[in-house]
C-alpha positions as CSV (number, residue, x, y, z in Angstrom):
1,G,-44.7,8.5,13.7
2,Y,-41.0,8.1,13.8
3,G,-39.0,10.8,15.6
4,F,-35.4,11.1,14.4
5,N,-32.9,11.6,17.2
6,K,-31.4,15.1,16.9
7,A,-28.2,14.1,18.7
8,H,-27.6,11.4,16.1
9,A,-28.2,13.9,13.3
10,V,-25.7,16.3,14.8
11,A,-23.1,13.6,15.2
12,Y,-23.7,12.4,11.7
13,G,-23.4,16.0,10.4
14,L,-20.2,16.5,12.2
15,I,-18.7,13.3,10.8
16,S,-19.8,14.3,7.3
17,Y,-18.2,17.8,7.7
18,Q,-14.9,16.3,8.9
19,T,-14.8,13.8,6.1
20,A,-15.5,16.4,3.5
21,Y,-12.8,18.7,5.1
22,F,-10.1,16.0,5.0
23,K,-11.1,14.9,1.5
24,A,-10.9,18.5,0.2
25,N,-7.8,19.7,2.1
26,Y,-5.7,16.5,2.6
27,P,-6.8,14.3,-0.4
28,L,-3.7,12.2,-0.5
29,E,-3.8,11.3,3.1
30,Y,-7.6,10.9,3.0
31,M,-7.5,8.5,0.1
32,T,-4.7,6.5,1.7
33,A,-6.7,6.1,4.9
34,L,-9.8,5.2,2.9
35,L,-7.9,2.5,1.0
36,N,-6.6,1.0,4.2
37,S,-10.1,1.0,5.7
38,R,-11.4,-0.9,2.6
39,A,-8.5,-3.3,2.4
40,G,-10.5,-6.5,2.6
41,D,-12.9,-5.6,-0.2
42,F,-11.4,-5.7,-3.6
43,E,-14.3,-4.0,-5.4
44,R,-14.3,-1.1,-2.9
45,V,-10.5,-0.7,-3.2
46,K,-10.9,-0.6,-6.9
47,R,-13.6,2.1,-6.7
48,V,-11.4,4.2,-4.3
49,I,-8.4,3.8,-6.6
50,L,-10.5,5.0,-9.6
51,D,-11.8,7.9,-7.5
52,A,-8.2,8.8,-6.5
53,R,-7.1,8.7,-10.1
54,A,-10.0,11.0,-11.1
55,R,-8.6,13.5,-8.6
56,H,-5.2,13.2,-10.2
57,I,-3.7,11.1,-7.4
58,S,-1.5,8.4,-8.6
59,V,-1.7,4.9,-7.1
60,L,1.6,3.1,-7.6
61,A,2.0,-0.6,-8.0
62,P,3.4,-2.6,-5.0
63,D,7.2,-2.6,-4.8
64,V,9.3,-4.7,-2.3
65,N,11.8,-1.8,-2.1
66,R,9.3,1.0,-1.5
67,S,5.9,-0.3,-0.2
68,Q,5.0,-0.5,3.4
69,A,2.7,-3.3,4.7
70,A,-0.4,-1.2,4.2
71,F,-1.2,1.5,1.6
72,S,0.9,4.5,2.3
73,V,1.8,8.0,1.0
74,W,5.0,7.9,-1.2
75,L,6.6,11.3,-1.4
76,G,9.5,10.0,-3.6
77,P,13.2,10.6,-3.3
78,A,12.7,14.4,-3.3
79,A,10.9,14.2,0.0
80,S,14.1,14.6,2.0
81,V,14.7,18.1,0.5
82,A,11.2,19.5,0.1
83,P,8.8,20.3,3.0
84,V,6.0,17.8,3.2
85,S,3.5,20.6,2.6
86,E,5.1,21.4,-0.7
87,A,5.9,17.9,-1.8
88,S,3.5,16.2,-4.2
89,G,2.9,12.6,-3.3
90,E,1.4,9.4,-4.5
91,I,-0.2,6.4,-2.9
92,I,1.8,3.2,-3.0
93,Y,0.1,-0.2,-2.8
94,G,0.7,-2.0,0.4
95,L,2.3,-5.4,0.3
96,Q,-0.3,-7.0,2.6
97,Q,-3.1,-6.0,0.2
98,I,-1.7,-8.5,-2.3
99,K,-3.6,-11.8,-2.3
100,N,-1.7,-14.6,-0.5
101,V,0.6,-12.1,1.2
102,G,-0.5,-11.7,4.8
103,E,0.3,-9.0,7.3
104,G,3.1,-11.0,8.9
105,A,4.9,-11.6,5.6
106,A,4.5,-8.0,4.5
107,E,5.9,-6.7,7.8
108,A,8.8,-9.1,7.6
109,V,9.7,-7.8,4.1
110,V,9.5,-4.2,5.3
111,A,11.5,-4.9,8.4
112,A,14.3,-6.6,6.4
113,R,14.4,-3.8,3.9
114,E,14.5,-1.1,6.6
115,G,17.2,-3.0,8.5
116,E,19.6,-3.6,5.6
117,G,18.5,-1.4,2.7
118,P,16.8,-2.2,-0.6
119,F,16.8,-5.7,-2.0
120,K,19.2,-6.3,-4.8
121,S,18.0,-9.7,-6.1
122,L,15.5,-12.5,-5.4
123,V,18.2,-14.4,-3.6
124,D,18.9,-11.3,-1.4
125,L,15.2,-11.1,-0.6
126,C,15.0,-14.8,0.3
127,R,18.2,-14.6,2.4
128,R,17.1,-11.6,4.5
129,V,13.4,-12.6,5.2
130,R,12.8,-15.7,7.2
131,S,11.4,-18.6,5.3
132,R,8.6,-18.9,7.8
133,D,7.3,-15.5,6.7
134,L,8.3,-15.8,3.0
135,N,7.2,-19.2,1.6
136,R,6.8,-20.1,-2.1
137,R,3.2,-19.0,-2.2
138,V,4.0,-15.6,-0.9
139,L,7.0,-15.2,-3.2
140,E,4.8,-16.2,-6.2
141,A,2.2,-13.6,-5.2
142,L,4.8,-10.9,-4.8
143,I,6.3,-11.7,-8.2
144,K,3.0,-12.0,-10.1
145,S,1.7,-8.8,-8.6
146,G,4.7,-6.9,-9.9
147,A,6.1,-6.1,-6.4
148,C,9.4,-7.7,-7.4
149,D,9.7,-6.1,-10.9
150,V,12.6,-4.0,-9.5
151,L,14.5,-7.3,-9.1
152,G,14.1,-8.6,-12.7
153,D,11.7,-9.9,-15.3
154,R,8.6,-11.7,-13.8
155,G,9.1,-14.8,-16.0
156,W,12.7,-15.1,-15.0
157,L,12.0,-14.5,-11.3
158,L,9.3,-17.2,-11.4
159,A,11.7,-19.6,-13.1
160,E,14.4,-18.8,-10.5
161,L,12.1,-19.5,-7.5
162,D,13.5,-23.1,-7.2
163,N,17.1,-21.8,-7.0
164,A,16.4,-19.0,-4.5
């Protein structure tokens, strides 16, 4: 017969315990890490988002003025005054998770925002991020995903692409 390796069973049990511990005690951080580990698989990301929502964890849409490159914890503007342990947070969609927006483009957008502050317009976004990183396909993907909604109406932004 087949003999199951006890060392393997112990290691698997320990991993299961640690996973359950983090899921129960740090659900926001756990779900964020899980989303980042599933980033390439749309169906798995969708299932994790549904699971997070069932646990009353909000998953915010991507936003060029708030999102990081990957999924991240968003504590909101009150985070600077409340201790992290007392702040209730949400998960915000990462820019690189948007189809046709790669890691390089997402990191360039985040770096430009962190360097000079929030983007005020589509022209401001295009001016501050190198065209090598932010081509038309990436811009269209950001607009269509809702990541640029803070800059104006999607239809208007798409029409303004040629002028930006």
